[in-house]
PDB file of N, CA, C and O in Angstrom:
ATOM      1  N   GLY A   1      42.852  15.402  18.833  1.00  0.00           N
ATOM      2  CA  GLY A   1      41.584  15.680  18.205  1.00  0.00           C
ATOM      3  C   GLY A   1      41.769  16.279  16.824  1.00  0.00           C
ATOM      4  O   GLY A   1      42.877  16.643  16.431  1.00  0.00           O
ATOM      5  N   ALA A   2      40.700  16.372  16.115  1.00  0.00           N
ATOM      6  CA  ALA A   2      40.703  16.986  14.798  1.00  0.00           C
ATOM      7  C   ALA A   2      40.287  18.445  14.931  1.00  0.00           C
ATOM      8  O   ALA A   2      39.945  18.895  16.025  1.00  0.00           O
ATOM      9  N   VAL A   3      40.312  19.170  13.850  1.00  0.00           N
ATOM     10  CA  VAL A   3      39.988  20.594  13.883  1.00  0.00           C
ATOM     11  C   VAL A   3      38.563  20.836  14.363  1.00  0.00           C
ATOM     12  O   VAL A   3      38.332  21.759  15.144  1.00  0.00           O
ATOM     13  N   TYR A   4      37.616  20.043  13.921  1.00  0.00           N
ATOM     14  CA  TYR A   4      36.221  20.280  14.251  1.00  0.00           C
ATOM     15  C   TYR A   4      35.540  19.079  14.900  1.00  0.00           C
ATOM     16  O   TYR A   4      34.326  19.110  15.096  1.00  0.00           O
ATOM     17  N   ASP A   5      36.261  18.047  15.231  1.00  0.00           N
ATOM     18  CA  ASP A   5      35.631  16.815  15.680  1.00  0.00           C
ATOM     19  C   ASP A   5      36.554  16.094  16.649  1.00  0.00           C
ATOM     20  O   ASP A   5      37.645  16.571  16.963  1.00  0.00           O
ATOM     21  N   LEU A   6      36.105  14.950  17.111  1.00  0.00           N
ATOM     22  CA  LEU A   6      36.930  14.100  17.954  1.00  0.00           C
ATOM     23  C   LEU A   6      38.020  13.452  17.130  1.00  0.00           C
ATOM     24  O   LEU A   6      37.912  13.353  15.908  1.00  0.00           O
ATOM     25  N   ALA A   7      39.056  13.018  17.793  1.00  0.00           N
ATOM     26  CA  ALA A   7      40.133  12.336  17.082  1.00  0.00           C
ATOM     27  C   ALA A   7      39.612  11.063  16.439  1.00  0.00           C
ATOM     28  O   ALA A   7      38.815  10.343  17.040  1.00  0.00           O
ATOM     29  N   CYS A   8      40.049  10.787  15.246  1.00  0.00           N
ATOM     30  CA  CYS A   8      39.675   9.557  14.555  1.00  0.00           C
ATOM     31  C   CYS A   8      40.804   8.555  14.730  1.00  0.00           C
ATOM     32  O   CYS A   8      41.927   8.800  14.289  1.00  0.00           O
ATOM     33  N   ASN A   9      40.521   7.448  15.359  1.00  0.00           N
ATOM     34  CA  ASN A   9      41.524   6.406  15.504  1.00  0.00           C
ATOM     35  C   ASN A   9      40.837   5.046  15.493  1.00  0.00           C
ATOM     36  O   ASN A   9      39.618   4.975  15.650  1.00  0.00           O
ATOM     37  N   PRO A  10      41.583   3.978  15.314  1.00  0.00           N
ATOM     38  CA  PRO A  10      40.987   2.649  15.196  1.00  0.00           C
ATOM     39  C   PRO A  10      40.143   2.232  16.400  1.00  0.00           C
ATOM     40  O   PRO A  10      39.273   1.371  16.266  1.00  0.00           O
ATOM     41  N   LYS A  11      40.376   2.813  17.554  1.00  0.00           N
ATOM     42  CA  LYS A  11      39.610   2.439  18.746  1.00  0.00           C
ATOM     43  C   LYS A  11      38.223   3.065  18.769  1.00  0.00           C
ATOM     44  O   LYS A  11      37.423   2.744  19.648  1.00  0.00           O
ATOM     45  N   GLN A  12      37.918   3.953  17.823  1.00  0.00           N
ATOM     46  CA  GLN A  12      36.630   4.639  17.803  1.00  0.00           C
ATOM     47  C   GLN A  12      35.773   4.245  16.603  1.00  0.00           C
ATOM     48  O   GLN A  12      34.983   5.058  16.123  1.00  0.00           O
ATOM     49  N   VAL A  13      35.908   3.036  16.119  1.00  0.00           N
ATOM     50  CA  VAL A  13      35.113   2.605  14.979  1.00  0.00           C
ATOM     51  C   VAL A  13      34.060   1.585  15.391  1.00  0.00           C
ATOM     52  O   VAL A  13      34.162   0.958  16.445  1.00  0.00           O
ATOM     53  N   PHE A  14      33.061   1.431  14.555  1.00  0.00           N
ATOM     54  CA  PHE A  14      31.962   0.473  14.696  1.00  0.00           C
ATOM     55  C   PHE A  14      31.326   0.549  16.082  1.00  0.00           C
ATOM     56  O   PHE A  14      30.743   1.579  16.420  1.00  0.00           O
ATOM     57  N   LEU A  15      31.416  -0.490  16.886  1.00  0.00           N
ATOM     58  CA  LEU A  15      30.728  -0.514  18.182  1.00  0.00           C
ATOM     59  C   LEU A  15      31.406   0.342  19.247  1.00  0.00           C
ATOM     60  O   LEU A  15      30.849   0.524  20.329  1.00  0.00           O
ATOM     61  N   ASN A  16      32.576   0.862  18.970  1.00  0.00           N
ATOM     62  CA  ASN A  16      33.314   1.655  19.955  1.00  0.00           C
ATOM     63  C   ASN A  16      33.073   3.155  19.830  1.00  0.00           C
ATOM     64  O   ASN A  16      33.769   3.949  20.463  1.00  0.00           O
ATOM     65  N   ARG A  17      32.091   3.548  19.018  1.00  0.00           N
ATOM     66  CA  ARG A  17      31.779   4.971  18.901  1.00  0.00           C
ATOM     67  C   ARG A  17      31.096   5.453  20.166  1.00  0.00           C
ATOM     68  O   ARG A  17      30.714   4.644  21.012  1.00  0.00           O
ATOM     69  N   LEU A  18      30.937   6.768  20.307  1.00  0.00           N
ATOM     70  CA  LEU A  18      30.301   7.350  21.490  1.00  0.00           C
ATOM     71  C   LEU A  18      28.853   6.899  21.604  1.00  0.00           C
ATOM     72  O   LEU A  18      28.172   6.718  20.594  1.00  0.00           O
ATOM     73  N   ASN A  19      28.386   6.719  22.822  1.00  0.00           N
ATOM     74  CA  ASN A  19      26.983   6.398  23.043  1.00  0.00           C
ATOM     75  C   ASN A  19      26.151   7.582  22.560  1.00  0.00           C
ATOM     76  O   ASN A  19      26.522   8.732  22.791  1.00  0.00           O
ATOM     77  N   ASN A  20      25.033   7.313  21.894  1.00  0.00           N
ATOM     78  CA  ASN A  20      24.243   8.414  21.340  1.00  0.00           C
ATOM     79  C   ASN A  20      23.432   9.151  22.399  1.00  0.00           C
ATOM     80  O   ASN A  20      22.869  10.206  22.106  1.00  0.00           O
ATOM     81  N   ARG A  21      23.359   8.635  23.602  1.00  0.00           N
ATOM     82  CA  ARG A  21      22.618   9.313  24.678  1.00  0.00           C
ATOM     83  C   ARG A  21      23.565  10.184  25.504  1.00  0.00           C
ATOM     84  O   ARG A  21      24.725   9.831  25.713  1.00  0.00           O
ATOM     85  N   THR A  22      23.064  11.303  25.961  1.00  0.00           N
ATOM     86  CA  THR A  22      23.856  12.190  26.808  1.00  0.00           C
ATOM     87  C   THR A  22      23.219  12.273  28.184  1.00  0.00           C
ATOM     88  O   THR A  22      22.156  11.696  28.415  1.00  0.00           O
ATOM     89  N   ARG A  23      23.858  12.981  29.091  1.00  0.00           N
ATOM     90  CA  ARG A  23      23.311  13.157  30.440  1.00  0.00           C
ATOM     91  C   ARG A  23      22.109  14.088  30.451  1.00  0.00           C
ATOM     92  O   ARG A  23      21.342  14.101  31.414  1.00  0.00           O
ATOM     93  N   ILE A  24      21.940  14.862  29.396  1.00  0.00           N
ATOM     94  CA  ILE A  24      20.835  15.815  29.307  1.00  0.00           C
ATOM     95  C   ILE A  24      19.625  15.103  28.713  1.00  0.00           C
ATOM     96  O   ILE A  24      19.715  14.496  27.646  1.00  0.00           O
ATOM     97  N   LYS A  25      18.501  15.181  29.405  1.00  0.00           N
ATOM     98  CA  LYS A  25      17.294  14.496  28.963  1.00  0.00           C
ATOM     99  C   LYS A  25      16.908  14.944  27.549  1.00  0.00           C
ATOM    100  O   LYS A  25      16.875  16.140  27.256  1.00  0.00           O
ATOM    101  N   ASN A  26      16.619  13.982  26.686  1.00  0.00           N
ATOM    102  CA  ASN A  26      16.179  14.189  25.305  1.00  0.00           C
ATOM    103  C   ASN A  26      17.221  14.851  24.408  1.00  0.00           C
ATOM    104  O   ASN A  26      16.864  15.393  23.362  1.00  0.00           O
ATOM    105  N   LEU A  27      18.490  14.824  24.785  1.00  0.00           N
ATOM    106  CA  LEU A  27      19.563  15.329  23.926  1.00  0.00           C
ATOM    107  C   LEU A  27      20.414  14.143  23.497  1.00  0.00           C
ATOM    108  O   LEU A  27      20.959  13.430  24.340  1.00  0.00           O
ATOM    109  N   TYR A  28      20.530  13.931  22.199  1.00  0.00           N
ATOM    110  CA  TYR A  28      21.241  12.784  21.663  1.00  0.00           C
ATOM    111  C   TYR A  28      22.324  13.232  20.700  1.00  0.00           C
ATOM    112  O   TYR A  28      22.221  14.292  20.082  1.00  0.00           O
ATOM    113  N   ILE A  29      23.362  12.420  20.575  1.00  0.00           N
ATOM    114  CA  ILE A  29      24.401  12.641  19.582  1.00  0.00           C
ATOM    115  C   ILE A  29      23.922  11.974  18.301  1.00  0.00           C
ATOM    116  O   ILE A  29      23.699  10.763  18.298  1.00  0.00           O
ATOM    117  N   VAL A  30      23.756  12.714  17.223  1.00  0.00           N
ATOM    118  CA  VAL A  30      23.206  12.136  15.996  1.00  0.00           C
ATOM    119  C   VAL A  30      24.193  12.095  14.838  1.00  0.00           C
ATOM    120  O   VAL A  30      23.856  11.601  13.761  1.00  0.00           O
ATOM    121  N   GLY A  31      25.381  12.594  15.034  1.00  0.00           N
ATOM    122  CA  GLY A  31      26.354  12.597  13.951  1.00  0.00           C
ATOM    123  C   GLY A  31      27.024  11.247  13.769  1.00  0.00           C
ATOM    124  O   GLY A  31      26.620  10.254  14.376  1.00  0.00           O
ATOM    125  N   ALA A  32      28.019  11.219  12.955  1.00  0.00           N
ATOM    126  CA  ALA A  32      28.706   9.975  12.622  1.00  0.00           C
ATOM    127  C   ALA A  32      29.465   9.384  13.801  1.00  0.00           C
ATOM    128  O   ALA A  32      29.784   8.196  13.776  1.00  0.00           O
ATOM    129  N   LYS A  33      29.764  10.162  14.828  1.00  0.00           N
ATOM    130  CA  LYS A  33      30.527   9.657  15.971  1.00  0.00           C
ATOM    131  C   LYS A  33      29.663   8.937  16.997  1.00  0.00           C
ATOM    132  O   LYS A  33      30.203   8.266  17.877  1.00  0.00           O
ATOM    133  N   GLY A  34      28.355   9.051  16.915  1.00  0.00           N
ATOM    134  CA  GLY A  34      27.483   8.409  17.898  1.00  0.00           C
ATOM    135  C   GLY A  34      27.076   7.015  17.478  1.00  0.00           C
ATOM    136  O   GLY A  34      27.001   6.710  16.288  1.00  0.00           O
ATOM    137  N   PHE A  35      26.810   6.161  18.472  1.00  0.00           N
ATOM    138  CA  PHE A  35      26.341   4.814  18.172  1.00  0.00           C
ATOM    139  C   PHE A  35      25.087   4.530  18.975  1.00  0.00           C
ATOM    140  O   PHE A  35      25.136   4.714  20.191  1.00  0.00           O
ATOM    141  N   PRO A  36      23.990   4.109  18.422  1.00  0.00           N
ATOM    142  CA  PRO A  36      23.821   4.113  16.984  1.00  0.00           C
ATOM    143  C   PRO A  36      23.672   5.537  16.483  1.00  0.00           C
ATOM    144  O   PRO A  36      23.086   6.377  17.167  1.00  0.00           O
ATOM    145  N   GLY A  37      24.179   5.813  15.330  1.00  0.00           N
ATOM    146  CA  GLY A  37      24.127   7.153  14.774  1.00  0.00           C
ATOM    147  C   GLY A  37      23.693   7.139  13.333  1.00  0.00           C
ATOM    148  O   GLY A  37      23.793   6.111  12.664  1.00  0.00           O
ATOM    149  N   HIS A  38      23.221   8.247  12.848  1.00  0.00           N
ATOM    150  CA  HIS A  38      22.712   8.340  11.492  1.00  0.00           C
ATOM    151  C   HIS A  38      23.507   9.320  10.645  1.00  0.00           C
ATOM    152  O   HIS A  38      23.061   9.724   9.571  1.00  0.00           O
ATOM    153  N   GLY A  39      24.667   9.698  11.119  1.00  0.00           N
ATOM    154  CA  GLY A  39      25.551  10.535  10.326  1.00  0.00           C
ATOM    155  C   GLY A  39      25.005  11.922  10.043  1.00  0.00           C
ATOM    156  O   GLY A  39      24.147  12.429  10.765  1.00  0.00           O
ATOM    157  N   ILE A  40      25.506  12.513   9.000  1.00  0.00           N
ATOM    158  CA  ILE A  40      25.168  13.887   8.631  1.00  0.00           C
ATOM    159  C   ILE A  40      23.682  14.038   8.328  1.00  0.00           C
ATOM    160  O   ILE A  40      23.067  15.020   8.743  1.00  0.00           O
ATOM    161  N   ILE A  41      23.097  13.080   7.613  1.00  0.00           N
ATOM    162  CA  ILE A  41      21.677  13.169   7.265  1.00  0.00           C
ATOM    163  C   ILE A  41      20.819  13.190   8.529  1.00  0.00           C
ATOM    164  O   ILE A  41      19.878  13.978   8.627  1.00  0.00           O
ATOM    165  N   GLY A  42      21.136  12.335   9.488  1.00  0.00           N
ATOM    166  CA  GLY A  42      20.385  12.320  10.743  1.00  0.00           C
ATOM    167  C   GLY A  42      20.496  13.632  11.496  1.00  0.00           C
ATOM    168  O   GLY A  42      19.521  14.112  12.074  1.00  0.00           O
ATOM    169  N   ALA A  43      21.702  14.214  11.484  1.00  0.00           N
ATOM    170  CA  ALA A  43      21.895  15.498  12.158  1.00  0.00           C
ATOM    171  C   ALA A  43      21.094  16.600  11.473  1.00  0.00           C
ATOM    172  O   ALA A  43      20.484  17.433  12.144  1.00  0.00           O
ATOM    173  N   LEU A  44      21.092  16.609  10.150  1.00  0.00           N
ATOM    174  CA  LEU A  44      20.341  17.630   9.410  1.00  0.00           C
ATOM    175  C   LEU A  44      18.836  17.490   9.607  1.00  0.00           C
ATOM    176  O   LEU A  44      18.142  18.482   9.832  1.00  0.00           O
ATOM    177  N   ILE A  45      18.334  16.268   9.523  1.00  0.00           N
ATOM    178  CA  ILE A  45      16.898  16.052   9.715  1.00  0.00           C
ATOM    179  C   ILE A  45      16.489  16.423  11.133  1.00  0.00           C
ATOM    180  O   ILE A  45      15.436  17.024  11.345  1.00  0.00           O
ATOM    181  N   SER A  46      17.324  16.061  12.104  1.00  0.00           N
ATOM    182  CA  SER A  46      17.034  16.397  13.493  1.00  0.00           C
ATOM    183  C   SER A  46      16.981  17.906  13.696  1.00  0.00           C
ATOM    184  O   SER A  46      16.068  18.415  14.346  1.00  0.00           O
ATOM    185  N   ALA A  47      17.959  18.626  13.142  1.00  0.00           N
ATOM    186  CA  ALA A  47      17.993  20.083  13.279  1.00  0.00           C
ATOM    187  C   ALA A  47      16.793  20.726  12.581  1.00  0.00           C
ATOM    188  O   ALA A  47      16.184  21.653  13.116  1.00  0.00           O
ATOM    189  N   PHE A  48      16.460  20.239  11.402  1.00  0.00           N
ATOM    190  CA  PHE A  48      15.320  20.784  10.667  1.00  0.00           C
ATOM    191  C   PHE A  48      14.017  20.524  11.425  1.00  0.00           C
ATOM    192  O   PHE A  48      13.166  21.407  11.529  1.00  0.00           O
ATOM    193  N   SER A  49      13.866  19.309  11.951  1.00  0.00           N
ATOM    194  CA  SER A  49      12.648  18.957  12.686  1.00  0.00           C
ATOM    195  C   SER A  49      12.492  19.812  13.934  1.00  0.00           C
ATOM    196  O   SER A  49      11.393  20.272  14.241  1.00  0.00           O
ATOM    197  N   LEU A  50      13.591  20.026  14.656  1.00  0.00           N
ATOM    198  CA  LEU A  50      13.528  20.875  15.840  1.00  0.00           C
ATOM    199  C   LEU A  50      13.191  22.309  15.461  1.00  0.00           C
ATOM    200  O   LEU A  50      12.381  22.953  16.128  1.00  0.00           O
ATOM    201  N   SER A  51      13.801  22.813  14.399  1.00  0.00           N
ATOM    202  CA  SER A  51      13.503  24.172  13.949  1.00  0.00           C
ATOM    203  C   SER A  51      12.031  24.313  13.590  1.00  0.00           C
ATOM    204  O   SER A  51      11.396  25.305  13.947  1.00  0.00           O
ATOM    205  N   ASP A  52      11.493  23.335  12.892  1.00  0.00           N
ATOM    206  CA  ASP A  52      10.088  23.363  12.505  1.00  0.00           C
ATOM    207  C   ASP A  52       9.184  23.321  13.735  1.00  0.00           C
ATOM    208  O   ASP A  52       8.164  24.008  13.793  1.00  0.00           O
ATOM    209  N   LEU A  53       9.568  22.513  14.707  1.00  0.00           N
ATOM    210  CA  LEU A  53       8.791  22.431  15.949  1.00  0.00           C
ATOM    211  C   LEU A  53       8.789  23.773  16.670  1.00  0.00           C
ATOM    212  O   LEU A  53       7.744  24.240  17.123  1.00  0.00           O
ATOM    213  N   LEU A  54       9.966  24.391  16.774  1.00  0.00           N
ATOM    214  CA  LEU A  54      10.083  25.687  17.459  1.00  0.00           C
ATOM    215  C   LEU A  54       9.340  26.796  16.714  1.00  0.00           C
ATOM    216  O   LEU A  54       8.834  27.737  17.326  1.00  0.00           O
ATOM    217  N   LEU A  55       9.282  26.675  15.394  1.00  0.00           N
ATOM    218  CA  LEU A  55       8.588  27.684  14.580  1.00  0.00           C
ATOM    219  C   LEU A  55       7.121  27.328  14.353  1.00  0.00           C
ATOM    220  O   LEU A  55       6.457  27.921  13.502  1.00  0.00           O
ATOM    221  N   GLU A  56       6.624  26.363  15.114  1.00  0.00           N
ATOM    222  CA  GLU A  56       5.215  25.950  15.062  1.00  0.00           C
ATOM    223  C   GLU A  56       4.794  25.544  13.648  1.00  0.00           C
ATOM    224  O   GLU A  56       3.775  26.010  13.138  1.00  0.00           O
ATOM    225  N   ASN A  57       5.580  24.681  13.029  1.00  0.00           N
ATOM    226  CA  ASN A  57       5.296  24.100  11.708  1.00  0.00           C
ATOM    227  C   ASN A  57       5.260  25.119  10.570  1.00  0.00           C
ATOM    228  O   ASN A  57       4.617  24.875   9.550  1.00  0.00           O
ATOM    229  N   LYS A  58       5.926  26.234  10.724  1.00  0.00           N
ATOM    230  CA  LYS A  58       5.947  27.230   9.647  1.00  0.00           C
ATOM    231  C   LYS A  58       6.822  26.792   8.473  1.00  0.00           C
ATOM    232  O   LYS A  58       6.645  27.283   7.358  1.00  0.00           O
ATOM    233  N   LEU A  59       7.758  25.882   8.708  1.00  0.00           N
ATOM    234  CA  LEU A  59       8.608  25.402   7.618  1.00  0.00           C
ATOM    235  C   LEU A  59       7.895  24.354   6.774  1.00  0.00           C
ATOM    236  O   LEU A  59       8.009  24.359   5.548  1.00  0.00           O
ATOM    237  N   THR A  60       7.166  23.465   7.418  1.00  0.00           N
ATOM    238  CA  THR A  60       6.526  22.358   6.701  1.00  0.00           C
ATOM    239  C   THR A  60       5.010  22.523   6.575  1.00  0.00           C
ATOM    240  O   THR A  60       4.353  21.765   5.861  1.00  0.00           O
ATOM    241  N   ARG A  61       4.474  23.502   7.260  1.00  0.00           N
ATOM    242  CA  ARG A  61       3.008  23.705   7.280  1.00  0.00           C
ATOM    243  C   ARG A  61       2.272  22.441   7.675  1.00  0.00           C
ATOM    244  O   ARG A  61       1.182  22.159   7.176  1.00  0.00           O
ATOM    245  N   GLY A  62       2.891  21.668   8.594  1.00  0.00           N
ATOM    246  CA  GLY A  62       2.256  20.472   9.123  1.00  0.00           C
ATOM    247  C   GLY A  62       2.369  19.240   8.259  1.00  0.00           C
ATOM    248  O   GLY A  62       1.839  18.189   8.619  1.00  0.00           O
ATOM    249  N   LYS A  63       3.050  19.339   7.122  1.00  0.00           N
ATOM    250  CA  LYS A  63       3.214  18.180   6.231  1.00  0.00           C
ATOM    251  C   LYS A  63       4.520  17.459   6.538  1.00  0.00           C
ATOM    252  O   LYS A  63       5.535  18.092   6.829  1.00  0.00           O
ATOM    253  N   ILE A  64       4.487  16.166   6.474  1.00  0.00           N
ATOM    254  CA  ILE A  64       5.699  15.366   6.680  1.00  0.00           C
ATOM    255  C   ILE A  64       6.482  15.362   5.369  1.00  0.00           C
ATOM    256  O   ILE A  64       5.936  15.044   4.312  1.00  0.00           O
ATOM    257  N   LEU A  65       7.759  15.716   5.447  1.00  0.00           N
ATOM    258  CA  LEU A  65       8.575  15.823   4.226  1.00  0.00           C
ATOM    259  C   LEU A  65       9.267  14.524   3.861  1.00  0.00           C
ATOM    260  O   LEU A  65       9.720  14.379   2.726  1.00  0.00           O
ATOM    261  N   LEU A  66       9.365  13.587   4.768  1.00  0.00           N
ATOM    262  CA  LEU A  66      10.116  12.352   4.487  1.00  0.00           C
ATOM    263  C   LEU A  66       9.200  11.248   4.037  1.00  0.00           C
ATOM    264  O   LEU A  66       9.659  10.140   3.758  1.00  0.00           O
TER     265      LEU A  66
END
């Protein structure tokens, strides 16, 4: 493995990446290792959206930022 991530090797590219669904309901892998995945931007947007939801739209005041 790598310091902060899964090992990068030729067997883990393109269609061989991790499935983006997990055993936990509504929990998905959104980073670059998931398939289909949206990389760092997807992870950041997902984290921001969840934070806004938990804070009852205090970050966006109910406006869509994208």
